[in-house]
KEVO-330799 format. One record per residue (C-alpha): residue in three letters; z, y, x. Coordinates in steps of 0.02 Angstrom, whole numbers, plus 50000, padded with zeros to 5 digits. Each point is the difference from the previous one (the first is absolute). Layout:
AlaZYX
...
This chain:
Met456605426449596
Asp500325018750005
Asp500135009149834
Leu498325004649926
Arg499425017350048
Leu498985010749882
Ile498185004050034
Asn499885017249922
Glu499055016250030
Ala501215005950134
Phe499754983650094
Val498105001249991
Asn500015018350053
Thr500784994550163
Phe498364991550046
Ile498615007849895
Arg499705018450031
Lys498645013149976
Arg498524997950115
Asp499615011050148
Lys498505011349968
Glu499154994050161
Leu500044981749948
His498394989850006
Lys499604982449941
Gly500294992750171
Asp501825005349986
Cys500254991049833
Gly499864981950047
Lys498664986849995
Val500394986349873
Leu499144983249980
Val500124991349831
Ile499584981450009
Ala499814995049820
Gly498864994149861
Ser499044984349959
Lys498764994549868
Gly500635006949835
Met501385009950086
Ala499095014950074
Gly501075011449893
Ala501564995850099
Ala499175006250159
Ile499425015949913
Leu501735003849930
Ser500874997250166
Ala498745011250088
Arg500225013549867
Gly501884999150021
Ala499795002850187
Leu498785014349980
Arg501035008849866
Ser501504998950118
Gly499155009650139
Ala499254987050114
Gly498715008350111
Leu498834985150003
Val500004984249896
Arg498924984950039
Val499934985049886
Met499654982650068
Val499214989849860
Pro498674986449987
Glu498325008350029
Glu499394996049824
Leu501365011949936
Phe499425014850105
Pro498965007949858
Ile501474998849879
Leu501215007950123
Gln498815013950049
Val499815004949818
Gly501824997249952
Val500745009650146
Pro498625009650091
Glu501245008750115
Ala500364983350087
Thr498834990750115
Cys499744981249999
Val500154988350148
Ser499574981750010
Arg501264986150022
Ser499024995250155
Leu500795015150086
Pro500634994350172
Pro501914997649995
Glu500255012050146
Arg499345014149890
Leu501494998149882
Gly501095009150125
Glu499015016149968
Tyr500955003349838
Gln501685008349975
Ala500344989049847
Ile499254984549922
Val500214994349820
Ile499564981849969
Gly500044989649843
Pro499505008949839
Gly498734989049912
Leu499704990750163
Gly500054982849919
Asp501274986650042
Asp498774988050080
Leu500714993350163
Ser498395005150087
Asn500765017650004
Val501474994350108
Pro499105003150168
Leu499595017849943
Ile501845003549968
His500434992650170
Ser498765011850082
Val500855014749916
Leu501734994350053
Lys499414998250180
Cys499205017350012
Asn500855015550069
Cys500035009649836
Pro501715008549982
Ala500184997249812
Ile499404985549892
Val500244998849812
Ile499874982449928
Asp499754999449812
Ala499414988749859
Asp498964985250061
Gly500575003550178
Leu501764996049940
Asn499434984649904
Leu499184993250156
Leu501565004150101
Ala501024989749877
Arg498844985150022
Asp499674999850187
Gln501344996650128
Ser498975006850144
Leu499935016949912
Lys501874999749971
Asp500274997350185
Ala498775013850045
Val500825012449880
Lys501724996650072
Asn499325003750174
Ala499135016149947
Gly501575010549986
Glu500385014749889
Arg498235006950002
Leu499724989549843
Ile500275005349820
Leu500024986449867
Thr499735005749820
Pro500334985549879
His500265000549813
Pro501314987649934
Gly498754985849985
Glu499405002050179
Ala501795002050059
Ala500454983749914
Arg498604990850089
Leu500555007250167
Leu501814994749974
Gly499624983449912
Cys500905004249839
Ser499595006249824
Ser499565017549942
Ala501544999549889
Glu501094997250153
Ile499195014750086
Asn500315011449851
Asp501794993949979
Asp500415006250175
Arg498685012650050
Ala501065008350134
Gly500464983550080
Ser498204994149989
Val499245014950087
Tyr501274998850139
Arg499674981350023
Leu498145003450013
Ala500235013950127
Glu501174989450103
Gln498974984049989
Phe498365008250050
Gly500695013750112
Ser498995013049905
Val500275015349893
Thr499874992949824
Val499595008249834
Leu500524990449844
Lys498985007649860
Gly500575002049820
Ala501125011549899
Gly501085008350133
Thr498914994650146
Leu501054995150151
Val499645002350185
Ala500984990750135
Thr499994998350188
Pro500494984750103
Asn501585008750061
Gly500715001649825
Glu499485017449943
Ala499485000049818
Tyr499305013549888
Ile499615001549813
Asn498625010849928
Thr500335013049865
Thr498245002949932
Gly498824990049890
Asn499854994449819
Pro499484984849896
Gly498225006449984
Met499734995250181
Ala500094981649954
Thr498124998650008
Gly498754990650106
Gly499565008550164
Ser501565010850011
Gly500614990350150
Asp498315001650086
Val500165018949990
Leu501764998950073
Ser499414989950149
Gly498745013750040
Ile501305013849983
Ile501194991150119
Gly498604996650123
Ala499465018250000
Leu501775006450031
Ala500234987850144
Gly498315005250068
Gln500585018150001
Gly501484995850109
Cys501414995049884
Ser501064985450058
Cys499774984049900
Leu501635003249908
Ala499545018149960
Ala498244995249947
Ala500664986449884
Ala501405010449924
Cys498995016049981
Gly498524989949939
Val500934992149854
Tyr500725016949951
Ile498305008750003
His499194985449907
Gly501345000749865
Phe499915019049989
Ala498104999149979
Gly500294987549860
Asp501245011849918
Ile498735014250006
Ala498684988549926
Ser501214994649864
Lys500305017849945
Ala498135003449993
Leu499414983749923
Gly501514990949927
Glu500784984250068
Tyr498824988749903
Gly498455008550071
Ile500325000150187
Thr498814990650114
Ala500124997150186
Ser498575012350025
Asp501065013249912
Ile501444996750120
Ala498835002050149
Ala499285016049927
Met501735007749978
Thr500624995350174
Gly499405015950084
Ile500805010549863
Ala501644990650025
Ile499995003450187
Gln499585018349970
Lys501485001949881
Ile501154992050128
Thr499435011050144
Asp500095015749891
Ser501804996749950
């Protein structure tokens, strides 16, 4: 593998710039978040907030219909769509995020297949989407055929399930692990944790330089999935969306840490600080 390259402010400034004054929401990407299940509506809300705070022009959330009232209160800027949406409509989006709080019931496998078959140019698979990928061979085959329009975002436990090893083995060789995942699944891969890593199937690998221990809190990864989806929806390549996304996410966490202390950060705080983080980057 190539030497690890730093994801720093200069790197992110290459891709994230001040907005044109004539911009309208139609220029800023339409993102679909497929997430949430009974008891896990918060994951869908946090992912949608991450996308909205990162500049997505339109965010729709596909959740079970009984969760519509919760989503419409928790993130009123997003609209809800039913999981009975015809598969051909999935191609209307510039980016799709699937997995946060989805539930790891195998009944969700056909939904993931529909996403993988659609014409959407960028697909982020996170959380329960990854757990189902680890369990279902048909999904593994479909992912390998989907090309580099996919971004996988595992934490060490999910990475271990995908590679059939232990979390300790992942953490003992994080760089090697993220490369193996990228190569095995043919996808841009984000290995979350202290010094988050991003790798491509061709051997490029990057290490993030932002973030702090206060971000080790439930829902933080859901926010990240939305940030990455929003950047991809605005035209960043999958690699740029993943790398810039982890930097912005970590920077937002650093801003939250200074305001609230590492012990007091919640995922909602990280989402709330994301726009400030992007503003500071584009002002530099």
